[in-house]
PyMOL CGO cylinders between C-alpha atoms (Angstrom):
from pymol import cmd
from pymol.cgo import CYLINDER

trace = [
    CYLINDER, 3.26, 17.79, 9.28, 2.86, 19.42, 5.86, 0.3, 1, 1, 1, 1, 1, 1,
    CYLINDER, 2.86, 19.42, 5.86, 2.05, 17.32, 2.82, 0.3, 1, 1, 1, 1, 1, 1,
    CYLINDER, 2.05, 17.32, 2.82, 5.37, 17.75, 0.92, 0.3, 1, 1, 1, 1, 1, 1,
    CYLINDER, 5.37, 17.75, 0.92, 7.69, 16.87, 3.88, 0.3, 1, 1, 1, 1, 1, 1,
    CYLINDER, 7.69, 16.87, 3.88, 5.56, 13.83, 4.68, 0.3, 1, 1, 1, 1, 1, 1,
    CYLINDER, 5.56, 13.83, 4.68, 5.62, 12.83, 1.02, 0.3, 1, 1, 1, 1, 1, 1,
    CYLINDER, 5.62, 12.83, 1.02, 9.42, 13.09, 1.10, 0.3, 1, 1, 1, 1, 1, 1,
    CYLINDER, 9.42, 13.09, 1.10, 9.59, 10.37, 3.72, 0.3, 1, 1, 1, 1, 1, 1,
    CYLINDER, 9.59, 10.37, 3.72, 7.50, 8.03, 1.57, 0.3, 1, 1, 1, 1, 1, 1,
    CYLINDER, 7.50, 8.03, 1.57, 9.53, 8.93, -1.53, 0.3, 1, 1, 1, 1, 1, 1,
    CYLINDER, 9.53, 8.93, -1.53, 12.87, 8.36, 0.28, 0.3, 1, 1, 1, 1, 1, 1,
    CYLINDER, 12.87, 8.36, 0.28, 11.85, 5.01, 1.72, 0.3, 1, 1, 1, 1, 1, 1,
    CYLINDER, 11.85, 5.01, 1.72, 9.89, 3.49, -1.14, 0.3, 1, 1, 1, 1, 1, 1,
    CYLINDER, 9.89, 3.49, -1.14, 12.13, 4.60, -4.06, 0.3, 1, 1, 1, 1, 1, 1,
    CYLINDER, 12.13, 4.60, -4.06, 15.26, 3.05, -2.53, 0.3, 1, 1, 1, 1, 1, 1,
    CYLINDER, 15.26, 3.05, -2.53, 16.22, -0.36, -3.86, 0.3, 1, 1, 1, 1, 1, 1,
    CYLINDER, 16.22, -0.36, -3.86, 15.02, -2.05, -0.67, 0.3, 1, 1, 1, 1, 1, 1,
    CYLINDER, 15.02, -2.05, -0.67, 11.87, 0.12, -0.51, 0.3, 1, 1, 1, 1, 1, 1,
    CYLINDER, 11.87, 0.12, -0.51, 10.96, -0.83, -4.09, 0.3, 1, 1, 1, 1, 1, 1,
    CYLINDER, 10.96, -0.83, -4.09, 11.26, -4.50, -3.10, 0.3, 1, 1, 1, 1, 1, 1,
    CYLINDER, 11.26, -4.50, -3.10, 9.00, -3.98, -0.09, 0.3, 1, 1, 1, 1, 1, 1,
    CYLINDER, 9.00, -3.98, -0.09, 6.44, -2.04, -2.11, 0.3, 1, 1, 1, 1, 1, 1,
    CYLINDER, 6.44, -2.04, -2.11, 6.41, -4.77, -4.79, 0.3, 1, 1, 1, 1, 1, 1,
    CYLINDER, 6.41, -4.77, -4.79, 5.99, -7.42, -2.04, 0.3, 1, 1, 1, 1, 1, 1,
    CYLINDER, 5.99, -7.42, -2.04, 3.09, -5.49, -0.53, 0.3, 1, 1, 1, 1, 1, 1,
    CYLINDER, 3.09, -5.49, -0.53, 1.47, -5.14, -3.95, 0.3, 1, 1, 1, 1, 1, 1,
    CYLINDER, 1.47, -5.14, -3.95, 1.92, -8.87, -4.61, 0.3, 1, 1, 1, 1, 1, 1,
    CYLINDER, 1.92, -8.87, -4.61, 0.27, -9.65, -1.27, 0.3, 1, 1, 1, 1, 1, 1,
    CYLINDER, 0.27, -9.65, -1.27, -2.61, -7.15, -1.59, 0.3, 1, 1, 1, 1, 1, 1,
    CYLINDER, -2.61, -7.15, -1.59, -3.62, -5.08, -4.61, 0.3, 1, 1, 1, 1, 1, 1,
    CYLINDER, -3.62, -5.08, -4.61, -2.28, -7.40, -7.27, 0.3, 1, 1, 1, 1, 1, 1,
    CYLINDER, -2.28, -7.40, -7.27, -4.26, -10.36, -5.95, 0.3, 1, 1, 1, 1, 1, 1,
    CYLINDER, -4.26, -10.36, -5.95, -7.58, -11.14, -7.56, 0.3, 1, 1, 1, 1, 1, 1,
    CYLINDER, -7.58, -11.14, -7.56, -8.94, -12.21, -4.16, 0.3, 1, 1, 1, 1, 1, 1,
    CYLINDER, -8.94, -12.21, -4.16, -8.01, -12.14, -0.50, 0.3, 1, 1, 1, 1, 1, 1,
    CYLINDER, -8.01, -12.14, -0.50, -5.12, -14.33, 0.56, 0.3, 1, 1, 1, 1, 1, 1,
    CYLINDER, -5.12, -14.33, 0.56, -5.49, -15.77, 4.07, 0.3, 1, 1, 1, 1, 1, 1,
    CYLINDER, -5.49, -15.77, 4.07, -1.69, -15.71, 4.45, 0.3, 1, 1, 1, 1, 1, 1,
    CYLINDER, -1.69, -15.71, 4.45, -1.76, -11.97, 4.01, 0.3, 1, 1, 1, 1, 1, 1,
    CYLINDER, -1.76, -11.97, 4.01, -3.70, -11.46, 7.21, 0.3, 1, 1, 1, 1, 1, 1,
    CYLINDER, -3.70, -11.46, 7.21, -3.24, -14.38, 9.53, 0.3, 1, 1, 1, 1, 1, 1,
    CYLINDER, -3.24, -14.38, 9.53, -3.28, -18.15, 9.58, 0.3, 1, 1, 1, 1, 1, 1,
    CYLINDER, -3.28, -18.15, 9.58, -6.53, -19.97, 9.92, 0.3, 1, 1, 1, 1, 1, 1,
    CYLINDER, -6.53, -19.97, 9.92, -10.00, -19.50, 8.52, 0.3, 1, 1, 1, 1, 1, 1,
    CYLINDER, -10.00, -19.50, 8.52, -11.48, -16.07, 8.08, 0.3, 1, 1, 1, 1, 1, 1,
    CYLINDER, -11.48, -16.07, 8.08, -15.26, -15.94, 8.21, 0.3, 1, 1, 1, 1, 1, 1,
    CYLINDER, -15.26, -15.94, 8.21, -16.41, -12.84, 6.39, 0.3, 1, 1, 1, 1, 1, 1,
    CYLINDER, -16.41, -12.84, 6.39, -19.72, -11.77, 5.00, 0.3, 1, 1, 1, 1, 1, 1,
    CYLINDER, -19.72, -11.77, 5.00, -19.58, -10.09, 1.55, 0.3, 1, 1, 1, 1, 1, 1,
    CYLINDER, -19.58, -10.09, 1.55, -19.62, -6.55, 2.94, 0.3, 1, 1, 1, 1, 1, 1,
    CYLINDER, -19.62, -6.55, 2.94, -16.75, -7.29, 5.36, 0.3, 1, 1, 1, 1, 1, 1,
    CYLINDER, -16.75, -7.29, 5.36, -14.77, -8.84, 2.52, 0.3, 1, 1, 1, 1, 1, 1,
    CYLINDER, -14.77, -8.84, 2.52, -15.18, -5.78, 0.36, 0.3, 1, 1, 1, 1, 1, 1,
    CYLINDER, -15.18, -5.78, 0.36, -14.10, -3.41, 3.17, 0.3, 1, 1, 1, 1, 1, 1,
    CYLINDER, -14.10, -3.41, 3.17, -11.14, -5.61, 3.97, 0.3, 1, 1, 1, 1, 1, 1,
    CYLINDER, -11.14, -5.61, 3.97, -9.96, -5.68, 0.34, 0.3, 1, 1, 1, 1, 1, 1,
    CYLINDER, -9.96, -5.68, 0.34, -10.48, -1.97, -0.07, 0.3, 1, 1, 1, 1, 1, 1,
    CYLINDER, -10.48, -1.97, -0.07, -8.44, -1.34, 3.10, 0.3, 1, 1, 1, 1, 1, 1,
    CYLINDER, -8.44, -1.34, 3.10, -5.61, -3.43, 1.77, 0.3, 1, 1, 1, 1, 1, 1,
    CYLINDER, -5.61, -3.43, 1.77, -5.63, -1.74, -1.59, 0.3, 1, 1, 1, 1, 1, 1,
    CYLINDER, -5.63, -1.74, -1.59, -5.94, 1.79, -0.19, 0.3, 1, 1, 1, 1, 1, 1,
    CYLINDER, -5.94, 1.79, -0.19, -2.69, 1.47, 1.70, 0.3, 1, 1, 1, 1, 1, 1,
    CYLINDER, -2.69, 1.47, 1.70, -0.81, 0.73, -1.52, 0.3, 1, 1, 1, 1, 1, 1,
    CYLINDER, -0.81, 0.73, -1.52, -2.61, 3.58, -3.35, 0.3, 1, 1, 1, 1, 1, 1,
    CYLINDER, -2.61, 3.58, -3.35, -1.71, 5.96, -0.47, 0.3, 1, 1, 1, 1, 1, 1,
    CYLINDER, -1.71, 5.96, -0.47, 2.01, 5.06, -0.67, 0.3, 1, 1, 1, 1, 1, 1,
    CYLINDER, 2.01, 5.06, -0.67, 2.01, 5.49, -4.44, 0.3, 1, 1, 1, 1, 1, 1,
    CYLINDER, 2.01, 5.49, -4.44, 0.13, 8.82, -4.14, 0.3, 1, 1, 1, 1, 1, 1,
    CYLINDER, 0.13, 8.82, -4.14, 2.68, 10.16, -1.63, 0.3, 1, 1, 1, 1, 1, 1,
    CYLINDER, 2.68, 10.16, -1.63, 5.54, 9.19, -3.97, 0.3, 1, 1, 1, 1, 1, 1,
    CYLINDER, 5.54, 9.19, -3.97, 3.89, 11.00, -6.85, 0.3, 1, 1, 1, 1, 1, 1,
    CYLINDER, 3.89, 11.00, -6.85, 3.11, 14.03, -4.68, 0.3, 1, 1, 1, 1, 1, 1,
    CYLINDER, 3.11, 14.03, -4.68, 6.77, 14.43, -3.87, 0.3, 1, 1, 1, 1, 1, 1,
    CYLINDER, 6.77, 14.43, -3.87, 7.84, 13.87, -7.50, 0.3, 1, 1, 1, 1, 1, 1,
    CYLINDER, 7.84, 13.87, -7.50, 5.34, 16.56, -8.63, 0.3, 1, 1, 1, 1, 1, 1,
    CYLINDER, 5.34, 16.56, -8.63, 5.67, 19.08, -5.78, 0.3, 1, 1, 1, 1, 1, 1,
    CYLINDER, 5.67, 19.08, -5.78, 8.65, 18.31, -3.60, 0.3, 1, 1, 1, 1, 1, 1,
    CYLINDER, 8.65, 18.31, -3.60, 11.37, 18.15, -6.23, 0.3, 1, 1, 1, 1, 1, 1,
    CYLINDER, 11.37, 18.15, -6.23, 10.63, 21.69, -7.49, 0.3, 1, 1, 1, 1, 1, 1,
]
cmd.load_cgo(trace, "trace")
């Protein structure tokens, strides 16, 4: 799948009113948090060493950045 058609899917989904709500919810649960929320992942205790914690947080945040990047890619390239 080429980059622009794939970006169109992200743009279509996440710029709709419902998609914006979902993206904002995901941001609230991940990248906008100052630290990891246990409810974001699963119930119960999560035993992590510092390195695991950093990788987990980066994984959460990278998903949001990827979605936002795809939306911008379509806005910059796909709408031409």
